[in-house]
N, C-alpha and C positions, 0 to 999 in steps of 0.2 A: 396428847391433845392434838387435834387436827385444826389446821388453819388454812382457809382457802385463798388467802391473798399473799402468802409467802411461798416462794418456790424452794424452800430449804427445810432441812432438819437441823435444829440447833441443839447441841449437846454441851452441858456445862454443869458445874457443881457450885453450891453456895453454902455459906456458913449460917446456920440457923440463928445464932446470937447476933450476928451482924445484920441479918435480914430484919429482925424485929426492931433494931435501932434505926433502920433506914425507912421504915414504913411512912414516916412523916413526909418523905419526899415524893410519895406516890402521886399526890394531887398535882405535882408539877410535871408529871411525865407527859412528854409531847410526842416524840418519835423515838424509835429504837436508835440509840446514839451510836456514833462511830466508835470503834475501838482501834487501838494501835497494834494489837497483836491477838494472841489466842485467849487471853484471860479476860474474864468478865467479873466485875465487882458484884458484891451482894446487892448494892444499891440498884445496879442495872437490872439484876434479875428480879428484884422485888417490884421495880417499876414495870417491867414487862409483864409480870404476873398480874399486877393490878390492871394494866391496860387490857389484857385478854379477858379478865373477869368483867370489865365494863362492857365488853362486847357480848357477854352472855356465854362465854366458852368456859364452862365450869368443869366438865368431865375430861379425863385423859383419853378416854375412848368414846368419842361422840359420833362421828360419821366418817366413813372412809373418804380419803382424799389423797391429793398428791403431796401434801406437806405435813410435817410432823414436828412438834416441839416436845423435847423430852429431857429428863434429868438423868445423870449417871454419876458414878463415884469418881469420875475422872475430873481433873482440874483443868482440862483443856476445853476451850470454846471453839467448836468446830461448826462448819456450815456444810451441810450435805444437800446437794441439789437433787430432788426427787424427779426432776425432768430428765436429767442426763446421768444421774448416779454418781456425780463427781463430788469428792470431799475436798474442801479447801479451807484456807484460813480467811479471816476477815482482812480486807484490803485497806491500805492506807490512802490510796489515791482516790480522787474524786471519780464518781461514776456519772458519765453523761448518758442520759437515756435518749434513745432514738426518737425523734419527733418528725412530724410531717410539715411543720412550719419552716419558715425560712431560717437558715443558719445565721446565728449572730444577732437575731432580732432581740430587742430589749423591750418589746411590747408586753410587759408582764401582764398576765391575765387574759390576753387576747385568745380567743378560741381558734383552734387549728382546724384544718380540713381533714383530719384523720378519720378513718372509717368508724372508729369506736372511740368515744370520749368517756373517760372514767371519772367518777366522783372521787375526789380525794378522801382517803381514809376509809374507803368502802371495803368491807370484808365480804367476799362472795361465798355463798353457799352453793350446793351442788346445782340447783336450778339456775341461780344467778350466773354461774360460771359459763353457761351456754350463751349469755349475752355477748361475750367477747368473741364468739366464733363467727367466722365469715361463711355464710351459707351460700356457697357458689353453686353447689349441686344439690339443692334442697330436695328435689323430687327424684333423685337418681335411684334406680333399682339395682345398681351394681353393689354387690355385697362388700367388695373390697373398699369401694368409695365410702360406704356407710361406716365400715370399721375404722377407716382413716379419719373420718369426720368425728368419731367418738373417742379417738385416741387421746390419752391424757399425759403422755410422757414421750420423750425422744426415743427411748428404748422401744416403746410400743410402735411408734411410727416406723422406725427403721426395721423392726422385725417384720412388719407387714410388707414393707417394700422389698426386703430380701427374699421373703417367701414367694413373691411374684416373679422374681428373677427377671428374665428377658421377656416375660409375657405381660409385663406391666403396660397399661395403656396410657395414652396422653391424658385422659380424664383422671385416671388414678394418680399419675404424677402431679397433676395440677392440685388435686385434693391433698396430697402429701405435703406439698409446699405450703398450701393454705393452712394446714394444721400446724406445721412448724411455725408459721407466722403467728398463729393464735397463741401458741405456747410462748413465743417470744414476747408477745404483748403482756401475758400474765407475768412473765419473769421481769420484764422491764417495769411493770407497774409496781412491783415490790419496791424498786428503787425510788419510784415517785412518791409512794405513800410514806416511806420511811427513809428519807434522804440522809439521815444521820447514820443509818446502818450500813456498814461496809460489807455489802454482800459480794458474792463472787463477781469479779469484774465482768461487766456487761459484754465487752468484746470477747472475753474468754468463752462466754456462753455461746456467742454467735460463731466463734471459731470452732467450738465443739460441734456445731451443726455443719458448717461448710467444709470442715476437714474430715468429717466422718466418711469412711469408705463407702458406705451405702449411699450417702448423699452425692458423692462424686460420681458413682455409677448412675445414680438417678439423673444427674445433669447430662451425662454422656448419652443416656437413652433418650432424654428429652430433646437433645439436639437432632437426633435422627428422626423423631416422629412429631416434631413441632408443627408440621404442616397439618396434622390432624386436629389441632386445637381449635376450639371455638374462639370467637373474637373476645368475649368476656374473659376467657381463660388466658389469652395471650397478654392482655393488658394487666391482668391480675398477677401473672407470673413475673412480668417485667418489673412491676413495682415491688412485689414482695421479695424477689430475689435480690434486687438492688438494696432493699432495706436490710436484708440478711447479710449483705456484705459481698455479693458477687460483683466482680469488677465489670465495668461497662464494656471494656474491650474484649472480654471473654467471648468465645465462639457462640455459646448459647445465648448470651445477651444480645449479640449482634444479630443472631438469627431471629430472636423475638422482635427486635427493633425493626428488622426488615419486614417481618410479617405485619407489624403495625403500620409501617409505611405503605405496604401494598394494599392492606385491607381497611385502612382508616375510614374510607368513605362509607363502609358498611357498619361501622361501630355504632353501638347504642350509647345512650347517655352515660350509663354506668361505666362502660369500657372507656369512654372518652374522659370521664372524670378521673379514673385511675391513671390513665396515660398522662393526663395534664399534671397530676401531682408528681409523677416520676420525672417529667421534663423540667420541673422547677429547678432542679439542681444540675441541669446539663449545660448551663451557660449558653453560649452563642450557637453551639452545634444542635441545640434543640429547637432553634427558632423556626426551622422549616415545618416541623410537625406542629409546633405551637400555632403557627399561622394557619395551618389546615384545621386545627381544633377551633380556632376563632371563627373561621368560615363556617364550619359545620355547626358550631354552637349558635351562630347567628341564624342559620337556617332552621335549626330545631327550636329556637326560641319562639318562633311563630306558632308552634304546635303544642307548646307546654300547657298542660291543663291541670296538673296535680302539684301539690306542694313538694312531693318527693322528686318529681322531675325538675322543678324549679331549684331544689337543693343541689341536684347534680349539675345543672347548668351553672349555678353559682360557684361551685367548686371549680369548674372549668374556667370561668371568667376570672376568678380569684387568682388562679395559677398563671393566667396569661394577661394580667391587667395592663402590662406595659405595651401590649400590642393592640389594645382595644381602641376603636375609633369613638369619637364623640357621639356619633349616631347610634352605635351599639349600646353605649352607656344609656342613651336616652330611651332606646327600645326596652332595655331591661327595667329601667325606672318605671316606664309606662306599664309594663306587665306586672311588676310587683305592686304598683299602685292599684291595679285592677284586682289583684288577689286580695289586697287589704279591703277595698271597698265592697267586694262581693262576699267577704267573710270567709274566704277559703283558708285563711290562716288562724281562724278562731280556735281550732282544736289542735293546732300544731304544737309540738313540744318546744320548750324554751331553747334547746340547742339548735333547732332548725332556724328559729327566728334570729338567734345570735349569729348564725352563719350569714344570714342576709345582712345583718348590721355590719358584720366585718367587711363585706364587699362594699357596702354603701360608704364606708369610711376610708376606702382606698385612696391614696394620695393622687392617683392618676385621674380621678374625676376632675374635669375642668370646672364644672359647676356642681358643687356639693349638694346632693338632694337632702338638705337638712329637714325639710318638712316631712319627707318620707321617713327619714330616720326617726323622727319624733312619733310618727304614726305607728311604726313597728314597735318602738319602745312602749307606747301606750297599750298595744296588744299584749306585750309581755307583762304589763303591770298586774294583770289579774293572775299571773302564774308565778310571780316573784316569791310568794310564800312557800313554793315547792322547790325552788332552785337551790342547788348546793353551792358550796363556797367558790368553786372554779367559775361557775356561771355568774354568780353575783359579782365577782371581781371583774369579769369580762364586761358585763352590762354596765358596771360603774365606769369603766374606762370609756365605753362608747358614750355614756351620758356626759362625761366630762369633756368630750369633744365639742359639744354644742351647749352644754349646761341647760338642757331642757329635755323633757317637760318636768315641771315641779312635782307632779303626783308620783312620778317614778322615783324621785329622790326620797320622798317620804317612805315609800315601801322598801326601797333598798336599805334605808336606815333601820327600819323595823326588823327586816330579815337578818341584817348583819348583827343587830343586838341579840336576836334569838340564837344565831349560830355561835356568837362569842360567849353566850351564857352556858353553852354546852361544854362538855369536857374536851375542848379542842386543844391540839398541840400548839405550842407557842408560834411555830412557823406559820401555821394557818391563821392564827389570830393577827399576826403582823400583816399578812396580806389582806385580811378582812378589814383591818384598820384603814387601808387605802381608800375604802369606799366611804369612810366617815371623816377621815382626817381633814379634808378641805372645808368641812362644815361642822367640825367638832366644837364642843362647848368647853368652857373652862372646867366644868364639873368632870368631864371625861379625861382631862389631861393626865391626872395622876395615874389612873388605871392604864392608860396608853403607855405612859413612861415605864411602868412596871413590865409590860409585855416587851417593850423594846430592850430593857435591861436583860431580860431572860434570853432574848435572841442574840444579844451580844456575846453570850457565853457559848453559843452553838458553834460547832465546827464548820457548818456550811454558811458562815456569815457572808461569804462572797456572793452567794445566790440571793441573800436577803438585803444586800446593800441598797438596791433601788427602792424596795418597799420601806425600809427604815428611813432612808433619806426623805422620801415624800412625806412620811408621817411627821418627822421632826420639823421639816420646813413648813408644812401646813399648820402644825400646832403652834408654830412660832414660840417655842419653848424658851424660857429664860434659864433653864438648867444647864449651865455651861459645863458642869462636870460630866453630864450625860453626853453632851456634844463632843467633849474631848475624848471620852471613852470610845464613842462611835467612830470618830475619824481615825483615832490611833489604831483601833482593831481593824477597821476597814483597810487602812494602809498596809497593815501586816498581811491581811487576807489576800489582798491583790498581789503583793509581791510574792507570796507563797504560791499563788496561782500561776504567776509568770514562770516560776521554776518548774512547774509540773507539766506544762503543755508540751506536747510532742509534735513533731513535724511543723515547726514554726515557719511562718512566711514573713516577708518583709512588712514590718509595722504591726505584727501581732501583739507585741508588748504594749504598744500604745492603745490598741483596742481594749485590752484588759484593764490597763490603768485608767482608761477613759471612764470606767465605771465609778471611779473615785474623783479624779481631778476635775472633770467637767461638772459634776454635781456640786463639788465644793465651790466652784465659781458662782453657782446660783444659790449658795447657802449663806456665805458670810455677809454679803450686803443686805440680805433679808433681815439680819439682826442689827440693822441700823449702823453697820460698819464697826460694831463694837466687838465682834467675835473673830478671832483668827487662830488657826492652828499652825504655828510657825514650823513645827517639825515636818508636817506634810508639805507645806509650801517649799521648804528648802530641799527636801528629798525630790520632789517632782521637778523643781527647777534644774537641779543638777542632772537628773536623768534626761530631761528634754534638751538641754544644751548639748549633751553628748550625742543624743539621737539625731538632732538636727544637723550636727556637723558630720554625721555619717550618711548612710544610704537613705535613711528616712527623709533627709532633707531634699531628696529629689522628687518627692511626691507632693504635689501642691496642697491637697486637703490635709495631709499630715502636717505640713508646714503651718497651715492656718490654725489647726486645732492646738498644737503644742505651743505655738507662738502666742496664742491668745492667753494662755496661762502665764507665760513669761512676761508678757506686757502687763498683765493685771497685778502681778506680785513682784515686779522689778524694783530695784532700789531707786534712789533719787537720780542716778545717772542714766536710767533707762536700760534697754536691753543691749546685748553686744552688737556691734556694728555689722558683723558678718551675718547674724540672724536677721537683722533689719534688711540687709541686702537680699537675703533669700525671700523674705516676704514681698518686697517690691518687685523682684524679678518674676515671681509666680503669680502676681496679682491678676494677670489677664485670664488665668485659669481658675480663679476662685469662684465657687458656687455661691448660691444665695445663703446656704447654711454657713459657709466660711465667713461671709460678711457679717452674719449675726454673731458668730463666735468671736471674731476679732473685735467687733464693736463692744461686746461685753467686756473683753479684756481692757479696752481703752476706758470704758466707764469705771471699772474697778480701780484702775490706775489713777484716774482723775480724782476719784473719791478719796483715795489715800494720800495723794500728793497735790491737793488743790492749791497749796501755797508754794509749790516747787516752781521756781522761775529760772532754773538752770538752763542755759542755752541748749545744751545737748539734748536734754529731756524734751523741751518744747519743740525743737526741730523734729525730733522723732515722732511725737504725737501729731504734729502738723503734717508731716509726710504721710503717715499712715492714714489720717483722715482724708487727705487729698486723694490717695489711691482708692480708698473704700468708697468715696463719693463717685469716682469714675466707674467703679464696679457697679454701684447702685444704679447709675444712669444706664449702664449696659443691660442690667437685668430688668429694669423697669419697662423696657421696650417689649419684653417677652412675657412678663408675668400676667397671668389671666385669672388669678384667684384673689379675692378680697382679703382672705386671711394672710396670704403672702405679702400683699401690699401693706397690711398692718405690721407685719414682721419687719419689712424693710424700713417703714417709718419709725418703728421703735428702735431699730438698730441705728438709724441716722441720729435720733435724739440721744441715744446712749453715748455716742461718741462726741456729744456736745454740739451737734449740728444746730444751726440757727433757723428759726422759723421765718426769717426775713431773707431767704435765699430762693433762687429760681428752682433749685432742686426740691426744696420742701413744697413749693407751689406745685411742682410736677407730681410729687407724691400725693398731695391732697386731690389734685385733679384726677389722678388714677383711681381714686376711690369711687368716684361718681358713676362711671358706667357699670360698676359691679355691685351696686347697692342692693340688687336683687338677691345677693348671697348673704344677707344679714342673718346672724343668729346671736344668741346671748354671748357666746365666746368672743365674737368679733366686736360686739357692742362694748364689751369691757375694754378691749384694746383701743377702740376708737375713743372712748371716753378718757382713758388714761393719756393717750397721745395728745389730744386736743387740749386737755386741761393743763398738761405740762407746758404747752407752747403758748397758751392764751390766744389760740387761733380759732376764730369763729367761721364755720362753714354752714350757712343756712340750708343748702341742699342736702348735706349729709345729716344734719340735725333733724330736718323734717322727715327724712326717710326713717331715721331711728325712732322718732316720735310716733310715726304711723305704725311701725313694727310693734312698739310697746302697746299701742291701743288694740291692734289686731290679735296680739298673742299674750294678753294679760293673764289668761288662765294657765299659761305654761311657764312663764318667766319667774325666776327667783327674785326675791326682794333685794338681794345683794347686787344683782345686775342692774336693777332699776336705780338703786341707791347710787351706784357709780355714775350712771348717766345723769341722774338728777344733780348730783354734786358738780358734775362737769358744766351743765348748762347754767346752774346757779352761779358758779364761779365766773362764767363768761357773761352772765346777764342776758342770756338768750331767752326769748319768749316764743314758744311754739305756736304755729298758726292754729292748730286744733287745741286751743288752750284748755277749754273745759273738759273735753273728752280725754285728753292726755293726762291731766292731773287727777281726774277721777279714776283713771286706770291705775295711776301710781298709788293712790290711797287704797284702792282695792287690793293691790298686790301687797302693800305693807300690812294691811289687816290680815291677809291670808298667810303671810310667811314671816311674820315678825320674829318668830322664835329662832330663825336661822341667822339673824343679824347680831353682830357684836354691839356692845353698848355705844361705841363711837359711831358705828354705821347708823344706828337708830337716831342719834343726835344729829348727824349730818343730813340725813334724809328729812328729818322733821324740820330742820332749819331751812332747807331748800323749799319745802312745802309751805312754810310760814312766809317766806319771801314772796311766793306766788299766791298767797291767800288761801291755801287749801289744807292747812292743818286744822284738825277738828278736836272736839272735846275728848273723844276716846283716845286719840293719840297723846294728847297732853297729859291726861290722867295716868296713862301708862308710863309716862316718863317722870313726872314730878310726884314721886311717891318714895317712901323709905326703901321699899324693896329694890326698885331700879337703881337708886343712888348707891345702895350697898353693892349692887352688882358692878357698878362703875368702880367703886373702891377696890373690889376684888380684881377687876381687870387691870387696874393700875398697878396693884401690888404684884401681879403675876405677869406683867407685860414683858415682851422680849426686847423692847428698845426703851430703856429708862430715860434716855436723853430727850426723846421727842414725844413719845406716846402720852405720858401724863399731861404734858402741856396741851396737846391737841384735844384730849378729852375735856380738860377743865375749861379751856378757852371756848370750845364749841358749846359746852353747857352754859357758859356765861352769855354767849351771843344768843342762844335760844331763849334763855331766861329773860334777857333784855327784850328780845323781839316779842315774846308772849306778853310781857308786862305792858308794852306800848301798844301792840296791835290787838290784844285780847284782854283788856282789863276786866271784862265780865267773868273771866275764868278765875279771878281772884288768886292768882298764883303769886306768892310773895317774891320780892326782889332780895336775893340772899347772896349777892356777889359784891356788895359794897367794899368789903375789906380786900377781896381779891383784886378788884379794879384799882383801888388805891395803891396796892403793892405793885401791880403791873405797870401803872403809869409812872412809877418811880424809875422804871428801867427804860422808858421811852425817851429817846434823845429829843432835845428841843430843836425844831427846824431852823436851819441856818443857811439854807440854799440861797443862791442868787435870785431865783424865782420868788421865793418868799420875801426876801428883802426888797425887791423892786415893787411888789404889790403892796407891801407895808408902807413904803414911801409914798406910793400913789394915793393910798387911802388917807395918809396923813395930810396930803394936800387937798384931797377932795372932801373928806369928812371931818377930820380933826386929829389931834394928837392922842396920847395914851389916856387922857382924862375922859375921852368918849369912845375910843376904839381899844378893845381888849384883844391882845394877841395870845394865841395858844390857850384858848378858853376851854373849859370843861362844862359839859351839859349834865343834866340829870341822866342817869344810866351811863355816864362816862363816855359819851362821844367826844372826840377832840375836834375843836374848831380852829382853823387857822386864824380867823379874825371874827370878832363879834361886836356889834354896836346896836343902839336903839335909836329909832327916828320917831319923833312925835307926829302929831296930826299935821303940823306945818312943814314936815320933812326936815326938821332941824334935829341935829344930834342931841341926845339926852346924856348928861354926865353920868358916868358909872356910879358915882356916889348917890345918885337919886333913886337907884333901883337896886334890889338885892341881886347879888351875883348868883346866877342859877347853879353854879358849881358848888355853892355852899349851903344849899337848901335841900330839902327832901324832895322837892319837885312835886308837891301835892297839887293836883288840878283844882282843888277847891280854894286854894289860897289866892286872894285877889292882890295883884301887883300893879305897879304903874304901867307896865307894858301891856296890861290887859285893857287899858283905856281905849275907847273908840279912836280909830285912825292911827294908833301906834303900830310900828312895825319893828320886830326884832330880826335883825339881819345876821345870818350865818354865812360867812365867806369861806368857801372851800376851794383850795388849790388842787387842780387835777393834773398830776404829772403823767409822764408816759406810761407808767405802770398801772394806772387806773383804767386803762382802756385795752381792748383787744389789740393784738399786734397788727392785724390786717384791716381794722375798721375803727371808727370812732364810737364804738359801742361800749358804754360804761360797764365796768365789771359789776357782778351781782351784789356784792356786799356794799358797794358804794351807792347802788340804786336803793337798797334797803335803808341805808343811812339817810339818804335824802328824804325818803318817805317818813321815817321816824322823826326826823327833825321837824318836818312840816306838821306832823301830828302833835308834837310838843309845842307848837306855836311859832316856830321859826320860819322865816322866809329865806330860802336857800339861794345863794348866789354862787354859781360854779364858774371858776376861771380855768379853762383848759390851757395847758402849756402850748398847744399848737395854735391857739388863738392869740395868746399873749405874745408869742414870738413869730407871728405871721407877718407877711410883707405889709398887710394893711395897717399894722400897729407898730411900725418901725420907730416912731418917735415918741417922746414923752407925752406930747399933746395928744397923739393918737390913742395912747393907752389910757390917758385920763378920760378922753371922750368915750372910749369903750366901757370903762368902769361906770361912767356917769349914766350911760344907757342901761346898764344892768341894775344899778342901785336906784336911779330915779327914772323909771320907765315912763 
């Protein structure tokens, strides 16, 4: 049997009886699994056979190729490389496939700038195999060049090279290296498609190339005739030889680099792009040539006219992004915008557009071109149905940077569901789940958990940790057994990886362990503080204390990262004093990311030890907060990104920072000049930060409101729900009142399916407060189907301590609001029992403020026979005081009228208080928590309470604490006069 995506011949034997008993496992076959030795089980063979049949490979002799799968009567599982002819065993060690992306990057799914990007799982036939070839000399008439270009094995390449002997030309040498590079790509691709399969070690394959006598002679000859090379060939050889493993300090590499330096001004775009990719990994010594590339790219940018040229320019700029000026970013943005408007990208392939998106999301952009990102993604939307798994995951990652536009998310979902319905390996399904996990429904949760369970059994779990973590965190699962299994196996996988790495450098172990411990810090509090994995916490704490007391304790960002974990999961006595001293002594070198990490650690610690009053603990937290506040002030002077300002604000609040400080005011003020950078991601952060602090900022809220109005066709309902909940909580009324709330209703109607039940309730309650809830919205909520959905959410929720209460209480508030504001909808009041039970848990007010007002009312109106304290209204609003005045402004005894808290509250019932001139007074005491912290703006729920009481016939008298205790009302007589003006105007 011939297989065009494996560079091996596999020989083994199987037991027929065992094979039949293992057929039931075939449907679970995902990738060729790793093996620890030469033997392969019948299960593995049957699975492999099933996989090949699904690809249509039925015959043992189908088409000639470089790869062969065969059976023999031997019991040994061997791997024979048909590229180099080597026979080897299956390896135990992990295989790292060479990539063109940055080393150590954890941007899973991001597209690289490699010259050929493969679709995962693709099996190439003879014609498709040509797609991986680099056509450097496409129109060459040289017979040797053509033969090298068609060569399909190492043996064939080296035979042609040796036949040429000393007569080989520079062009022929270049084509030989290019072909070796192409064969390497095919070989490396086998490891990518089947990462569980322990193929011949990748480095062994490369060593087989670079240590081959013919290749050594080839390099020696290249060094002598390198001056004959064309510019494209020079940059191509420099990159490909580096990728094949030739040392930068070798004579031939130095000669090629010298040629590049000498001739760079004459390089074309393709040569520049290859050179820029090579220079990515050269550190500071490559900065000179990179600066030249930036200069040349800026010059060539003005003449770019085709998408292909723009792609090459993009690769150059991606590789040198740290050296780009703001003006160059602006020129690129303008050019790409022009291409979009003129329709030059309409026929571009998805991979090209994804390269543009990758550059647009570079962190070096001072002002992120979010609008342009959105336009490029909209261009991609018509092509999503053709995209493969790698491309979909990359697009999903770019989408989640700004969480826009809405139409792209719908098509990503549809494509992901189609891909997952195919016979996909589990490792691919786990990555595809990343596209849906943040927006998954409860119906999808069980199937997602099954995929996660399968991946936990894979040997390459280390690679899958980021994907599984994001899925579990986004799904907010309540399956603690699954969580325990994941963290336990992830811990084992990480420690196993630590023992495997070769050529360790200082801090390498922390980088590997970061894959687990930093994600854990953002996992447990997401479960309402109810989930903890004690074994992981203890293991990491012990390791980090040891590392911090060693050489790693000399590196500031290592100190910040590891200490953040220790702070979060320390005991009641805090962290060791010597570790605290290291944090304080390194604080002047902490980056913005270090501030965020340490603040997260403090937040976790405060959540777990909120009742800890030990002096040592409180002194440590105070010292840390003081130092981090100083760091925040330092970074605030340099930050030029709205997203980073939001991150600093969130970090400040995470460590318990007060909104009544000059630092918080400075953080708020820093938002305002950067409001032109708003996007859905930033709006979510702003909404969360300001709702937490009860801080009202009209300038920021007006900018967000205008953004919602202008981008209502692109925003998700969940984003608008968070902002609506924020301004409802703060009682803010946008200036563009009608246009804004009309846009919110439009978004809710378009994207209701993406919201959880609680989000729908909260958004509808906010709209009800502002008078924009309509019949369609109410009918979609108050029906059996939706209420059943709420019950399902509560039963499967991740935080049993808070989530059920939030759902039930919000539903009660919405039910009450609809009954009072929209009686024409005839929605029944069905929370009578809930409210009675809830009020039993509410403490009777006994504050000094309450007692003083009660005493003043006693003197002004009368005693308990006319003034009722802590009264309840229909629909169970609580009143601090209630009394009735007749037409002569005299108090009416309580016994002469029915207590409204004991009636049904029917509007048709005629009572004494309905007589002309009678006034039912509801006195409400407003303490500090009823207002925004920076203004006397009444919070939203209290505004709605006043309106509802007025609808029910009450005259509301509010007594703010700041008025009662003002200098103008310092005496008893002053306070009586103040009350008299409120009650008897």
